N, C-alpha and C positions, 0 to 999 in steps of 0.2 A: 568833113574833116578828113585829112589824109591819115594814112596809117602811121606816118612818122609823128604827126601831131598827137595821135591817140597814144602811142607808146610813151611820148614825152609826158602827156597828162597822167597816165597810170604811174609812171615812175615818180612824178612829183607827189602824187597822193600816197604812194607807198612810203616815201621818205617822211612825209608829214605824219602818217600813222605810226611809223617806227619811232619818230621823235616823241609822239604822244605816249606811246607804250613805255619808252624809256623814262619819261617823267613819272608816269603812274607807278612803274616798277620801283623807281627810285624812292617815290613817296612812300610806297608800301614797305619797302625794305627799311627806309629811314624810320617809318612809324614803328615797325617791328623792333628795330634796334632801340628806338626811344623807349618803347614799352618794356623791353628787356632791361634797359638801363634803369628805368623807373622801378621795375620789380626789384632790382638789386638794391636801389636806393631806399625804396619805401617798403621793402619786404617785412622788416620788423614792425613798421608802423601798421601795416595791414594786419599782421598777427595780433598786435595789441588791440587794434580796433575790433577784431573778431572776438577776442576774449572779453573785451569790455562790453560789447553788445550782448554777448551770450549771458553775462552776469546780470545785465539789465532785464532781459526778457525771461530768463529761466528761473524757476522756483526751486530747482535742485542744484546741488553742487555737481559740476561736471569734471571728470578726470580725463585728461587728454594726453596721450602718449607723445604725439609729435604733430606739428603743424608745418605745412609747406605751401608754397605758392608757385604755380607753373602755368605755362600757356601752350607749350608745343604738343603735349600729348592730347590736348583737347581743342586744338586750334580749329576755328578762330576764337573759341571761348577761353577766358581766363579761369583757372581752377584754384579754389582755396580748399586744400585737402587736410582732413583731420584723421589721424590714425589712432586706433585703440581708444575709442571714446567709450567711457563707462559712467553710468549713473546708478547709484544704489537706490533701493526702495526706501522711500520715506513717507510715512503716514502722518500728516500734520507735523507734529514736533517729534514723532518717534522715528529715529533713524535705525535702519537695520543693515545687515551685511549682505542681504539678498540683492541680486541684480535686477534692476528694472529695465535698463537699456544697455546694450553693448553693441558696438559696431566696429568691425575691423577697419573700415574706412568709410568716411563721409566726404563727398566732394560737393562743393557749392560752385556752380558755374555762373560766371559774370561776363559782361561785354567789356573787353579791354579798353574801349574808348571811354568807358566811364571814368577812367583815371583823369580825363581832362574836364570832368564835371564835378559836381559836389556830391553825387550819389554813386554808390556801388550797387547796381541792380542785379539781384540774384534771380535768375529765371529758370534754374533747373537744379535738382538735388539728386545725387546718385549715392545709394547706400549698399554696401556689400558685407556679407557674412555677419548678419546682425541677429541679435536675440532681443525679443520684446516680450516682457512678462508683466502683464497688467493684472492688478489684483484689487479687490474691494473687500474690506473687512466687514464683520457683522455690524459694526457701529456706523458703517457708511464711509469710513475713511478710505481714500484711494492713494495709490502710489504713482498715478499717471497725470497729476496736475503739474505738468512740467512748466507751463507758461504762467507767469504771474501778471496781474493787471498792471497796465502802464500808469505810472503816477504823475507823469508830466508829458508835455508835447515837445520836448527837446528834439531839435533836428539831429538825426544820427546819420553816419556815413553809409549805413546799409538800408536797403529797401528790398522787400521780397515781392516780386511780380512773377510768381511761379507759373510756369506753363506745363511743367512735367516733373514727376517724381518717379524714380526707378529704384526698386528694391530687388536684390539678388541673394538667393540662399539665406532666407530669413526664417528663424524659428519664432513661433508666436504662441503665447498662452494667455488665456483669460480665465480668471477664477473669481467668482462672486460667492463669498462665504455666506452672505445673507440669504441669497436666493438658491444656493446650492447648485450653481451652474458652473460648468467647466468645459472650456474649448481649447483645443491645441491643434496646431497645423504647422506644416513646413512649406514655405513658398519658394519654389524654384525661381520664378520671376513674378514680379508684381509691378505693373506700370499704370500710373495715374496721369491723365491729361486733362487740362482745363485751365480756365482763367481764374486761378485761385484767389486773386486779389479783388475780383468782382464780387458784388453782393449777390448777384444772381447769375448762375452759369450752369453749364452741363458738364458733369464729371464723367469721363469715360475711363473704364478700368479693364485691363486684361490680365489674367493670371493663370498660371498652372501651379497646382499645389497638392500636397498630400494631407488629407484629413486624418490626424492621429486619433482624435476622440472628440465627440460631441456628447456631453453627458448632462442630463437633468436629474438632479437628486441621485437616486440609486440606479437609474436606467441609462444605459449607454445606447444612444440612438444610432450613432454611426461610429465605426472604428476602423482605422487602417484602410482607407479608401483613397484612390487617386481621383482628382477632380480638376476641372478647368472652368473658367467663367469669363464671359464677355458681357459687361453690364454698362448701362448708361443711367445716370442719376441726375435728376433736376435738383440743383442745390439752390435754396432760397434762404439766404442768411438774413434777409430783412424780416421775414415771417418765421424764421427758425424752423424751416420744414425742408426735408428732402424726400423726394419721391422717385421710385424706380420707374423709368420710362420703358426700358426693355432689358431683358436679362436672358442669357442663354447659359444654363448651368448643366453640366454633365458630371455625374458621379459614377466612376467605373463604366463610362461609356453609356450610361442611362440618362436620357434627357429629362429635365425638370423645368417647369414653368414657375417663375418667381414674380410676385407682385408685392408692393409694400409702400408704406409711408411712415415717416417718423417726424414727430414734432417735438417741441420742448416738453410737452406733457404726456403724449401718447405715442404708441407704436402699434402698427397693424401690418402683419405680413401673411402672405399665403404662398405655400410651396406645394405644387401638385404634379402628378404624372398620370397620364391616361394610357390604357392599353399597352402597358409594358409587357414584354414577353416574359413568361414565367421562367423559362430557362435562364434568361439573363439575370432575373432577380435571384434565382436559386444560386447562380454562380457568384454574383457580385454583392448581394445584399444580405446574405445570411451572416449572423454573427460569427466571428472567427472561431469561437469555441465549438461551433457546430461542425466545422470542418467538412462542408459538403464538397464533394469532388466536382471538378469541372466537366466531367464526362456525362453528367446526368442529361438525358434527353427529355426536355420539358416542353410542354405545350400548354396553351391557355393564356389568359390575359390578367394583368394585375393593375388595379387602380389604387391611387394613393393621394390623400389630401392632408396637408398640415396647416393649421391655423395658429398664429402667434399674435396675441392681442392683449393690450394692457397699458398700464401707466409707464411712462419713461422715467423711472426712478431707480437709483442705484440699489436701494434696499428692498425693492418690490419686484417679485417675479411675475412675468407676464403669464397669462393663461395660454397653455399649450394643449391643443386638442387635435387628434388625428383620427382619420377613418381609412380603412383599407379593405380590399376584398380580392378574392381570386374566383374566377368564373370558369367552370368546366375545364379544369386543368388536369394535367397528367405528368407524372415523373416515372421514368423507367431507366433501369440499368440492368446489368447482367445479373439475372437471378431473381429480380423482383420488379413489380410495377404497381404504381398507384394511379388509378384512373377516376374520372368524374370528381375531381377535387373541387369542392366549393367551400369557401371560407369567407366569413364576414367578421370584422373586428373593429375596435376603436380603442384609443388611448386618451387619457386626460391626466394632466399633472395636478389636478385638484384645486387650482386657484379659485375657480368659480364655485364649486360645491363642497370644497374641502376634502375630497376623496381622490387621491391618486390611484388610478387603477387601469388595468388592461383587461379587456374582455374580448373573448371569442364567442360570439353568440351562436355562430354556426360553424361547425367543423364536420365535414363528411367526405368520405372517399370510399372507393372499392379496392380491395386487395384480396388475392386468392379467391376471387369470384364471390366474395362476401362483403357486405357493407359495414362500414364503421361510422358511427355518429357520436358526437359529443359536444360539450361546451366547457368553457373555462373562464373564470374570473380571478384575476390576480390583483390584490390590493395590498397597501402598506409595503412598499418595495424594500424598505430597510429590513423588515421582518415579514417577508411575503406570506400572505394568506391566500391559499389556493382553494377555490371552490368550483365544483363542476360535476359533470356526469360523463360516463363513457359506456358505450354499448357496441360491441362488434369484435371483429377479428383483427389482431395486430400481427403483421409479418415482421419477425425479428430481423430478418436479413435487411429489410428496408430501414428499420430503425437503426441498425448498426451502420448502414451506409450513409444515412442522412445525419445522424446525431452522434455517431461513435467517434473513436473505436472502443471506448470504455476499457482500454488496456487489453482488448481482444483482437486477435487476428482473424477470427472467424466467429460468426453467430448466425444461426438459422433456426427455423422452426416457427411455431405460431402459438399465440395465447389468445383464447377467447375470453374477453373481459366484459364484465357487466357490473356496474356499481356507481355509487355516489361518493363524493369525498369532500371534506371540509377540514383543512388542516393548515398549520402554520409552520414555516421554516424559521426558527428563532435566530439562528446564526448561519446563514447560507454561505458566508465567505470563510468562516473559521471552523465551523462544525456542522456539516451537512446532516449529521445524525440527530441533531437537536430538533425534534419535531413535537408539536402539540397537536393532538387529534381532537377535533370537536365532534366530528361525525364521519365515520368511515364504514362503508358497507360495500363489499365487492366479492365477486366470485371469479376465479381464474381457472380455466381449463388449459393445461399445458399439453402440447402435442409435438413429438418428434423434434425436440430442441437439441441442438448441438452447439457447443461453445469450445473455443480453444484460445488460451491466453497467448500473448506475444512472447516469443522465445521459450515456448513450452511445447513439448512434443505430445503431451497428453490431450485427450479430448473428453470433455464432459458431455454426456448424453442423458436427456430426460425423455424417455419414450412416451410417458403419459403421467397424469396426476392431476389432482384438483386441490385448490387452495381456496378456502372460504374465510373471509376476514370480516370481523365484526368489532369495530373500534380497536381495542387493544388485544382482542382475541383473534387467533388464527387456528383453523382446523385443517389438517392435511390428510388426505386419503389417497392411498395407492400411488404415491409419488415414487416412480421407478427411476433410479439413477444408475448410471454406469460410468466408470472411468477406467479406460484401458481394459484390463482383465478382471476388474472388480465390478460388482453390481450389488444393489440393495434396494429394498422397498421400505418407505417410511410412512407410518401412520401415527397420528397423534394430535395433540392440541398444545398451543403455546399461548401464554398470557403475559400481559404487561409489555407488549412489543415496543410501543413508542417510548415509554420510560426507560426501557433497556437500551434502546439505540442512542438516546441522548444522555445516558449515564445517570439517570435519576432513580433507578430501581432495578431490581433483579428480574431476569426473565424466568418465567415458570414453565417447566417442561414436563409433559407426561406423554411419552411416545413409545412406539414399538419399532424396532428395526429388524428386518429379516433379510438374510442374504444367502444365496446359493454359493457364491464365490467372492472372497474378499482378500485382496493382496495389499497389505498395509504398505508395502514398498511403493505402490502406485500413488500413495498420498503425498510422497515427498516430491519436491519440485525437480524438474529436469533442466532447469536453467543453470548451467555451470558457472555463469558469470554473476550470479546473484551474490550480493555482498552479505556475508553472515553477520548478523547483529544479535546482541544478547538482549532478549526480551522475554516477557512472560509467555508461557505456553498454555497453562491451564487457566480457565476462567475463574473470576472471583465474583461474578454477578449472574450466575445461573443457579436456579433451584429446581428440584424435581428429580425425575428418574427416567431412564430409558431401559426398556426390556429388550434384551438382545437374543436373537435366535439365528445363529450363524452356522451354515452347513459346513463350510470349508474356509479356513483362514490361513494365509501364508504370510510369513514375515522372516526376512533374512535367511531364506532357504529352508525354513522349518514349516511344517504343516500341522494344523490342528483341525479337528473335525467335530461336528455335532456339539458346538459350543452354545451353552445356554447360560444366561446370567442377567443380573440387574445392575445397572450402573447408576449410582446416586451422585449428584453434584454437590460440592461443598466449596468453601472459599479456598481457591487454589488447590483443590483436592478432588480426586475421583475415587470413589469407593465401590467395590463390588462385594456386597455382603453375601451374595450367592452366585457362585460360578461353577460350572462343570464343563468338561469336554474330554476329548480323546486325543492323546499325543503318543506317538510311537506304539499304537495299538493298545495303550493303557488308558483306562478311564480315571480321570483325576477330578476331584472336587475340593472346594474350600472357599476362601475369601481373599480379597486383594484390596490394598489401599495404596494410592499414589499421591504423594504430597509434594508440591513445588515450594520448597523452603526459600529459594532464591531464584531469580530468573534463570531458567533452563538448568536448574539443579533439582533433580527429582530424588525423592526417597521412597523406596518401594517396601511395603510391608505385606507379607502374605503368610497364610497358613493353608497348606495344601496336603491332601492325603490321597492315597490310592492303595487298594488291597491287592493289586496284581500288576506290578510293573515288570515287564519282560525286558531282561537286560540286552539281549541281542538287538532287537529293533531300536531300543533306546540308544545304544551306542552308535548304531548306524545313523539315526536321526540327528544326533548331535556331534557327528564327525569324530567319534571316539574321544570327545571332550579335549580335543587338541593335544593328544598324547599318543604315543605309539607302543607303549609297554603292554597295555591290556586293551585290545581292540575287540570289535564285534565278533571276530573270528576266534577269540580266546576265551569268551565268557558265555555261560549258559545260566539259566535259572530265572526265578522271579522273586519279587520282593514286595512286602507290604511296607509302606513308608508313611510317616507323618513328618512334614517339613514345616519349620517356622523360620522365616527369613526376613531380615531387615537390612537394606543396603542402599547406598546412594549411587546415582548415575549423573554424570556431568554431560549433558547433551551438547552444550556449546563447545566443549573441548573434545567431545566424542570419546569419553572415557568411562569405563566401568570401574568404580573405585572399590575393587575387590578387597583391598586391605582394610576397609572400614566395614565390611560385611559382618553381621552378627547372625549366625545360623546355628540351629539345632535340628538334628534329623534323627528320628527314631526309626530303626530299620530292622526288619526281620526277613532274612533270605531263606528260601526253601528250594530244594532240588538244584542246588548250585553246582557249577563246575567251572574250573579254570584249566584251560588246555594250552599246553606249549607256551607257558609264560616264561620269558627269558630269565627274569631274576631268580626263578626257582632253580633253573639250571645252574645259575651262579652259586647257589647254596651247595649243591653236590660238587661243583667244581672246587669250591673252597674246601670241602671235606677231603677231596682227593689230594689237594695240594698241601693240606695241613697234616698235623700228627694223627688225624683221625684214621688215615689209611693203615696206621700201624696196628690198630685194634679192631678195625672193621675190614673185612675182606672186600676187595674191589668189586667182586660179583654182587655183594650185598649193597654196595653204594649204587651200582648200576641198576639193580632191581628197585632200590628206593627212588632213584631218579625217574624211572618209568612211571611209578605211582605218583610221584610229585608233579610230573608233566601232564598227568591226567587226573588232576585233583578233583575229587567229588565229595560233597558234604550234603547231609540231609537238611539241616537248618542251623542258624545261629541268629542271635539278636544282640544289637548294641545301639548305643546312642552317640552320635558323632556331634562335635561342635566345631564351629569356624569362628575365629576371632583373630584380629590383627593379621589377616592373611594366612593363617595357619590352621589346617585341619587337625584336630586332636582326636585320636582313637583311644578310648579307655581300654583297659585290659579286658580281653575276652578270650574264650576258649572255642576253638574251631575243631570239631570232630570230623575227620575225613577218612577216606580210604587209604591215604598215605601215612598219616600220623595225626595224633591229637596234639594240637599246639596251642600254647598261650601266646597271645599277640597284643601288643600295644605300641603306640608311637605317634609321630607327628609327620605331616606332609604339607609343605607350603605351596602357594600358587605358582611359585617359581620352580616347582618340582624338586625342591630340596627335601630329603627324607631323613628320618631318624627312627628306625623301628627296632624294637626288642621282641624276641620270641624265644621260647624254650620248649623242649620236648624231651621225652625219655630216650635214652640211648638205645634201649633194646628195640624201639620201633624202627630204628634204622637197620638193625641187624635182622629184623624180621621175626616171625614166630618160631618157637622151638618146640619139638616133640620129644617124648620119652616113651618107654615101653608102657607107661601108664596113661598115655594120651598127650594132648597138647598142654603146654605149660601156660596157665592162665596168668594174666597180669593182676597183681594184687595192689597196684597203685604205687608201689615203691620202686626204688631203683635209681640209678644214676641219670641225671638230667643234663642236657646240653643247653647252654645259654649262648645265643648268638645276637650280634648287633649288626643291622644293615643300615648304612648311612651314606652320605654323599648326595648324588642326584639319582633320579629314577632311571636315567639313561645309562649312567656309569656308577652302579652301586658298589660299595666297599663293605667287606665283612670283617668282623673281629669277634673274639670271645668276649661275651658281656659279663665281666667279673662283677660289676656293680649290681646288675640284676640278680646275679647268683647270690650275692651277699644279702640282698633284700629278701629273697625267697627263703634263704636259710634262717634269717632272723624271724620271718613270719612263721616258719615251721617250728622253731624253738619256742616261740611264744605260744603257739597252738599246742605244742606238746606239754608245756607247763599247765595250761588251762585244762587239758585232757587229764593229766595226772591228778590235779586238784579235784576235778569232778569225780574221778574214779575213787579217790580216797574218801570223799564226802559221801558218795553213794554206797561204796562197799564197806567202809569201816567207821563211818559216822564222824570223821574228822571235820572240824570247822563247820558244824551244822548251822551255827548262827550267822555265818557269813553269807549275806544275800547276794554278794557279787559272784559267788561260785555257783554255777549251774549244775544241776543233777545230770549225771551221765545217762543218756537215753540211746536206745538202739536206733540207728539211722534207718529210716524207711527208704525204700527205693523211690527216688524222686522222678516224677513224670513231668516232662517239660510241657507247660501250658502257657501260651502267650496270648494275651487279649489286647487288641489295639482298637481304640475308639475312633471311628472315621466320621462320626457326626450323623445327625439325622438328615435324611434327604428331603428337605422341605422345599427345594427349588421347583419340584414338579408342579406344585400348586400354581405357580406363576405361568407355567407353560402348558397347562392342560388345555386341550382344544376347547373345552367348554368355557374356561376362563377367558381365553383369547377372543372367542366368538362373542361373549357377553360384552367385553370391553369395546370391541370394534362396533358392535351394534349400538351401544350407548353413545359413542362418538358420532356415528352416522346420524343418529336421531337428533343430536344437538346441532350438527351442521345443517341438516334438513330444516330445522326450526329457524336457523339464521337465514337460510336462503328464502324461506317463506316470508319472514319479516322484511327482508331486503326488498322483495317484490311488492309487498303490500303497503309499506310505508311510503308516503309521498314526500319527495324532497322539498325542503323549504327554501332552497337557494337556486331555483331555476333562473337562468339569465334571460332577461327580456330583450 
């Protein structure tokens, strides 16, 4: 064939092919246009068919927001779209408002050519943004019986020949109240493929999802884990059996083997994993509450097997049994290491033997070069009963790292533990302190423990100490604690521990506390962001006493030394019937009671006495009592004092309610002196400025001022009272080198003053002499009455006429009485009148003051012999407990 003929032949074939293409394209376009036209014409009919068919097959009422039909977005498929599909939960005839199914969009895909036939064949379903909540009540009623049995064989326009089902972003929950099972998950993607209309077919499924929770009764088996699964299932609808052919399941990148079969009557599943790396298990499979860090360097292998077997009934729980072990494992992190970890355990939900329990028959490891062994049995998970043994050394840094943080930013040290335990947590979710002790015997030796709370600068240290526990009793010996600059040693016994912690009884205490240095400011929190709440401070459920022996105590800038006392516990009350100590070089003893009448509202009652209070160090210690008139530089002398005080303190508002104080103080001052007190200078200044300078020479006033500014007195006694915020000073006489003065008045806490005092005029002029010697004072003569009022910082002076009238009246009354007595004694007038006393010569009175400071009975509590006997008795009791703990054989060993 020539080239020309070849070209002609190719051209003719091309024209023929192009003509065929045009016909095909025309047919396709025409068909597409026809389908589009049919969609427009029959769109409403298709929607009606869809709703009609849904009502025929569905057992629940379906709420649909919008229905649409389209082809171009899913070409070549035709799509029937349902938006905002909602089905409420319905259990038999009981309708609820809870959601059973919700989907933002459901698409049914069909072949568009089905429009030319009698059937609309649905071969794919796509579901997006769905929620599926399946639930079974205790009576067996379910909310997922969505399909109802067909009542006839009427030919319908829809037929489901499904090949594929796709779900995207779907929330899923399943709850069985009868068997107490709960599962929840979130599926990012879930794809099913298979010939769903066949009686026997292979179903393939691929999914990526998040396991929110898998819970059996009270036990959460898995929580908040990422997973993916690729599974093939042999579906046999003839025999009502499906069996897993192959399954690849990974949870947090850990591979698991799955086998299983489900029939109409039984189910049988197996999930297992062999030789998992311990580090991966520690990172990915610890409960979230344990908060194990990802940086743990782990070695060793973990084996796990889970068996699920039982009847396939809605109200019957299958038997769940699991075994697991760790072989020759190790965990290490900065500052701690656990080596040679060996663990064997098993779990059963109790369907077979009626006992749900978790047992660790073997638990051993090495830490700090010492071995720890133990076992544990946990039963009754609603109210867990814990039974087991423990023997060995615990590294607290490892415990904090693995199981913490327990609100602590730091925890280190060790506890040597040996003991047996059998106890129950009655309310582990709501009240962890509610514990029942069946048998508890343990000895703990604490060494070099250091702890620091989060957002707290303080560090608590326990250098050493031993705690021996015998059921509800605990004995503590030589427990040495320190916090910042404070330290103490605790010895004693405590009774009724379990009842106390669960609020069923009072804690009984009999202890000794000794301390070389105790700063009470260290006990307050350093967390400035802590929210202040009004709550009770003092306990109402502690009985007993604590003997205190404190060498040095500091509080709010004040220092007390050599404090000895006994603290008794009461209901919202602490009482110190015996207390003594040294403050400002003065020894003080007495009693003290603190009562909390309302939350953080304390009432303090005390009776204190001292036979030698030195003014100068006292004023220095208390910062001159927040005043500048009389400071430590202005006062000398010492005093015997008996003080009775009752007053409230509002801790929440941080207020001392001084206006409500009720105080009486009996005071005797000896060898006293007031030096350069400015108000005294104001007195002489007032004399110079007033009419006094007309009758008193200026030199005499200056001489009087010198004596007044160096005022010295041998002794005086008085009793002061404080009520309604005012200090009341009854009338008293002060004999000094400057003058003898009568003084009385009031002084408020706001430093408002109102004093009255009087003295003889001649004491200002000074002593006079004659050729016969000094002129002696006969007690008569003109008296000056002054009033000092205003404030202590700016006093004002005036002549006190009212005081003068009172004194004159008293003198007149006294003169009358003296005259009557003289007439009765000398002349026999009114002898029968018993109200008139005989006139007697006045004896020279000698001042004699007796103050009762109480008997010093506190020394009996603190004598070395008493303390030694008490500690020896406690030690003998603790030694007996230890011996019993070692001799008694435990009755709950785990096989």
